[in-house]
N, C-alpha and C positions, 0 to 999 in steps of 0.2 A: 440544933438538930444531930442526931447521933450520926455516928458512920453506919450503923447498921439500918437505920431508919432512911438514910439514902439511899442505900442500895434496893431497900424493899420498893421504896418509891419509886425507881429507876428501874426496876426490873420491867422487862418486854411482857406487857399485856397480852392475853389471847386476841386475835381480832379477825374478823372475816373482811374480804374485799371482792367487789363484785363491780360490776359495769353494767350498765343497764342498755339495752337495744339503742335508746337515744343518746348514749354516750355519758349518760351521768353516773361519775364514779362515787360508790356507797361504801363506807367502812364502817362496822357495827362493832363495837367494842364492850362485850359485856361486864360490868363491875357490880356485884349484887351488894356490897357490903351498905348502899344505903338506898331507899325506896325512891330515889330521883333519877331523873333522864336529862341529858343534855342533847341537844338537837342542834348541831351547828350547820350552816349551809354557806360555803366560801365562792366565792365567783372571782376567776382569775380577771378582774379590771380595778384598775387604780387611778389615779391622776394622772400618770404617765400614759394612759392610752385614750386621753382626750384629745382634741384638738387643740393647737395654740389658739384658735379663735373661739373657742367653747369651754374654757375651763371652768372646774369647780363641778362640771355635771357627776361626779364618781362618789364625790359627797353630799351632793344636792339628791341623788338618787337613794345615798343611804335613808334620807328623810322619807322623801317619796313613798320607799316600799312601805312605810307604814300607815299609808294614806287610804288604803284601801283599795279593793281590785273590782273587777267585774261582777262579783258574785259578793264581795263584803263592803257595806258602806262605811265612808271614814269612820274610823274610832271602833269598828268591830274586833279588829284584830287584835288590840290591847285588852279590850274588855274580857273577849273571850279567853284571852291567857291568863289574864287576871283572876277571873271567874273561878277557871279550872287551878288556882294556887300556884300559878306560874309566874316569872318575870323573863322580860327580853330584853334586846339591846344590839347595837351595831357598832363596827367602826369601818373606817376607812384608811388607807396607806397611797404610799405612791403607787403600790402595784396590783392590792386586793381589795376588796371589800367584804366582809364578814359577818353574818348574821347569827345570834345565836339565842337560845331558848332553852330553861330550864324549867321542869313542869314534875309533878307527881309521875312515878311511872305508869299508874295507868291511865295517864291522859295522854301517851305516847300518840295514839291514833289522831287525836284532834291536832297536836303539835305539828305532825306532818302533812296534816291536811292544808292547817293555815299556810305552812311555809311551800308547799306546792302551790295552792293556789295563786300565791301572789307571783309566783314563778310562771305559771302559765295563763293567768289572767291579769296581769297590771291593768288598771285602770284610773286615773286621775283625772279630775275635771280642771278647769280652768280656774276654780276657788282654791284646789287644794294645792295646785301648784303655786298661786300666788302666796297662800298661808306658808308653806314651806320654804318660798324665795325669802319672805321678810324673817323667817326665823333663821335661816342660813346667814343672811346679811347682818343680822343681829350677833348672831354668833361670833362673825369676822369682827365685828363691831369690838366685842366684848375681850375676844380671845387675842385679837392680833393690833388691831388699832388704838386701842385704850388699856393694854396690858402692858406694865414695864416690861421692856425687851422684848415682848410679843411679837415684833414686825421681824425677829430674826428669822424666823423659817421662811419667809416671804423674800429677806435679802441674799440668804445663801442660796436659794434657787436662782436668783437673778445673777447672783456673783459667781458660785460656783460651775454653772452649766451655761453655756451658750443658749442666747434666746432662740426659741421654737423646736428646743430638745426636748423629749419626751420628759426630763426632770427639771424643765427650766421655768417652772411655776410650782407653788406649793399646793398642799392638798385642797386648800381651800378654794383657790384660784382666783379668779377675777370678781370682785362686787359687780361690775357692770355686765360681765358673762352671765352671772347667776340671774341678775335682774333680767335680763334680754332673752332670757331662754323662753321657747314658746312650747306648746304642749306636740307641736311637731317635733321638736327639737329632741323633747326627752322621750318621746315614743321611739324613736328611731334610734337614740342610744339604749333604749331597752331591747328592742330586737337585733341589736349589734351585739351586746354583750351579755344579756341576762336570759341564757339558755342553759339547758342539761348539760350538752356537752362543751360548757365553758365552767362548771360548776365540780363541787365535790360535796356530799352530804355525808356527814358522820354524826351515829348515834351513840352515845356514852352512857354509862350507867347501868340500872338495874334494867335490861333489856334482854330477852331469849333473841338469841342471832335469827333463828328461823323466822319467829313472828314479826321482826326488825325489817328483815328482807321483803317477806311477804306485803308489808304495809307500804313499803319505799316501793314496790312494784306497783301497788295498787294505786297509790296517788301521784307519784311520778312519772311512770313509764309511758303511759298516753301523751306525755308533754311533747312536742316535737321539736328535734334539732332545730338549729338556726339555719336560715335560709343562705345565708351570707357566710363565705370563707373567713374563720376566725384570722384577725391580722395580729401577728404578733410584733410589738416594737423590737428593735435588734439592737438599735444603737445604744451604745455604753461609754468606753474609754474616750473615744473621739469626741464626744460632745463635752470633756471636762475643760473647763475655765482654771488657770493657774496664777501665781504671782500676782493676784489681782488683791487691791485693797478698796475697802469700801466704808465710809464714815456716814453713819447714821443719827441725826440729831433727834432724841426721843423726850417725853414727858418723864425723868428721871433723876435720882439726887447724884449719882454717882457712876463714873464711867466703866465701862467693859469693854472684854475684848472676847471674840469668836476666832478663834484660829483651826482652821477645818481643811483636813487632809485627805485624797483621794486615795481610795483602794477598791479591788475587785469587788465583783456583784456578791449575794448570797451563794453562790454554787461553788464558791471556791473556802477552801478550807483556811483560808486567810481569816475567815470571818471568827472562827475560834479562837485563833492567835489574839486577835485584836481585842476580843471581849476580857481575855488574861490580862492583856496590857492595861485594860479600863480600869481593873479591879485592882491592879497595881498601882496606877496612879492616884485613885480617886476614891476609892472604896474604904471608908473610914476615916479616923482623925489620924491614924498610925500612918497611911497612904502618904505616896511620895509628895504629891502636889500639896494637900492638905498641910504634913510636915513642915514642907518648904515656904509657903505661899502664907499659909495663915497663921502656924503657930509660930514660926522660926523669924521670918520677916514681916509678919504683920502688916502686908499690904492688901491683902483680899479678904473681904467677907464673905465670899463665896468662891469654891473652885468646882469644876466638875469634867470629866471626860465620858463619854458616851457614843457608842455604835450605831450609827444610821444605816442600819442594813438595808440595800434596795437589791431588786433583781439583776439589774444591769451594770450599776456603779455605785458604791458603798460610801461612807464617809465618816472619818473618824473626828469627833467635835471634841474641840478644849475649851472650854472657859474659863473667865475668871471676871471677879465685879469686886470694885475697889473696896476697900476699908475706911478710906476718908477720902475726902473730896478733892486734897491736893493730891491724891496719888492718880496717877495719868495710866490710859489704857495702853502705852508705850511701855512703862514700866512693867506692867503685867505680862504683857506679850513677852518680853523680854525674859522674865522669869520662867514662864511656861516652857519658852523652849529649850532654855538651861538645863531645866527635869528632863524634857523629853532628849534633850542632847545626851545627856549622862547615861541614861537608858541606851541609846542607840551606840555610844562610846564604850561604855563599859559593862553595859549587859545588868542582868537582875540577880538577887539572891535567891537561893533555894529556898530559904524562908518564905520570902516573899511569894514565889511560884505557888508552895504547897497553900499559904493561907489564901491566894488568888484561887486555885483550884477546888479550895473545901468551898468557900463563899459561892462559887459557880456553881457548884454541885448541888450546895443548899437551895438556890434559888432554883433552879432546875427541879430538883425534890418536889419544893411547895407546891409548883406549878401542876407536876405529873398526879399532884395526891388529890387534884381536883376533878370532877369531870371535864369541865368545861377547859380547863389546861391541856388534857390529854387531846380531847375534839380539836382545841386549835392548832395544837403542833400537828396532828396527824393530818388536820385539813390542809396545811403548809405544805407539807412534805410530800402530800398527796398531788397535790395542784401543781407543784413545781418539778416535782422529781417521781411522781407515780409511785412513790415507794412509802408508803404508811410506816414501816418498820424504822425507816429512818430516824422516826422521831422518837424511839428508843436508844440510839447508838449516839445520840449527843454527847452525852456523860464521857462515853470513852473518847470519844474525839476531845473534849475538853483536857481529860487525864492524860492525851498520849503528847500535849503541846510542851514544850522543853525550854528551858531558859535560853538555849541557843535560837531556838525560833523568835522568841519575845525580841530577842537583839537585832534577829535578821530583820525581822519586819519593822522594826523602830528604824534600822538603819535605810530601809527602801522605801518606807511610807512616810516617814515624819520629818522631812525634807522641805525647807522653805519654798523650793521652787516647784514643790509638790502641794502647795497651801493657796489658801486664799483668807484671808484676813479681814473681818467686820467689826468694824469700833463703834462703839456706841458711847454718846457724849451727851449731857443735858442739852436741852434746847436754849438757844441764846435769849436771855430776856430782851 
């Protein structure tokens, strides 16, 4: 993607922001370049908002919201959406649950009615609940228990955060908790979290702003606010655990190491520096980790670094998988630490900075070229910062990161006493 294309994609788009009488925030982003519209409804509820004895509810709810309402029988939500030429999906994180729908623009009213209906009239019966409990349990089996290294997210939650803390379990939660959930449990969760004053609606695409707002008011404004006071989880850094090493036996042929470092939540500008560092370390075959562990030392078959950004406390995850059975996780761990220590002690080169910033800007531009990408970024910045325009300032934030910032971040964060290690080894025969 050329520099001019990146600048065009990242330019601030015109948008209008409104708050309905019930507290629902509505953002409308007209983009007339295509004849489609994206409807995103984001709720500020994720796995961290669950009770430690009732985990997995946020993700289970993502499934249940497609199971019908008091007005729509099971299956009709998808059927109406598909028949209108659209598609829909959702995802759950530690901090939020997001639902999105893409429709031909002349079907905007249908989409808003569908989303408002399940916000206003959630209703599932025992059969629907049991169906989705089975679906979620099977998903956990496939993606966690029977996937090589798949139990990492579970081990990470239990290792990096104290038991009972908001991040002390993964998004999937406990199979036992999911299996034992009742209709009373899920209805209580809905009333507590699925409410207009805990949500944001973004309409992006071929939409007239006045018509979009009129339809949003028509279908959403009559939905009452929640009756309970919203509870915001505030624990963060005090729940971190460090200097802990965990060993996981798994059905894998090769050892692997995940070295994880704590840093601040996503409201901190450290999030931009962390992402630049991850690009320098593992973006492409010329990156530092690939060059050192895969190309030069030939001890790793796979390496990577990524930012696990969360509201209260984020994580910088480094990992390496052995290239041969005789390579140990300890060797990989030492090699990872050597590369990170080099950055902390000697910094990074300007050419690395330029490359990382260009790659990051390209990814951002590609995201913002799509209606869904625009809506998702605006929903996030509206939910957590009450500032839709913040979505268009990210490129400037990344461009402002300096080589000194990266070195300072590595010195502050990438310390052994600020980390946990999770070692994966093949199961003993």
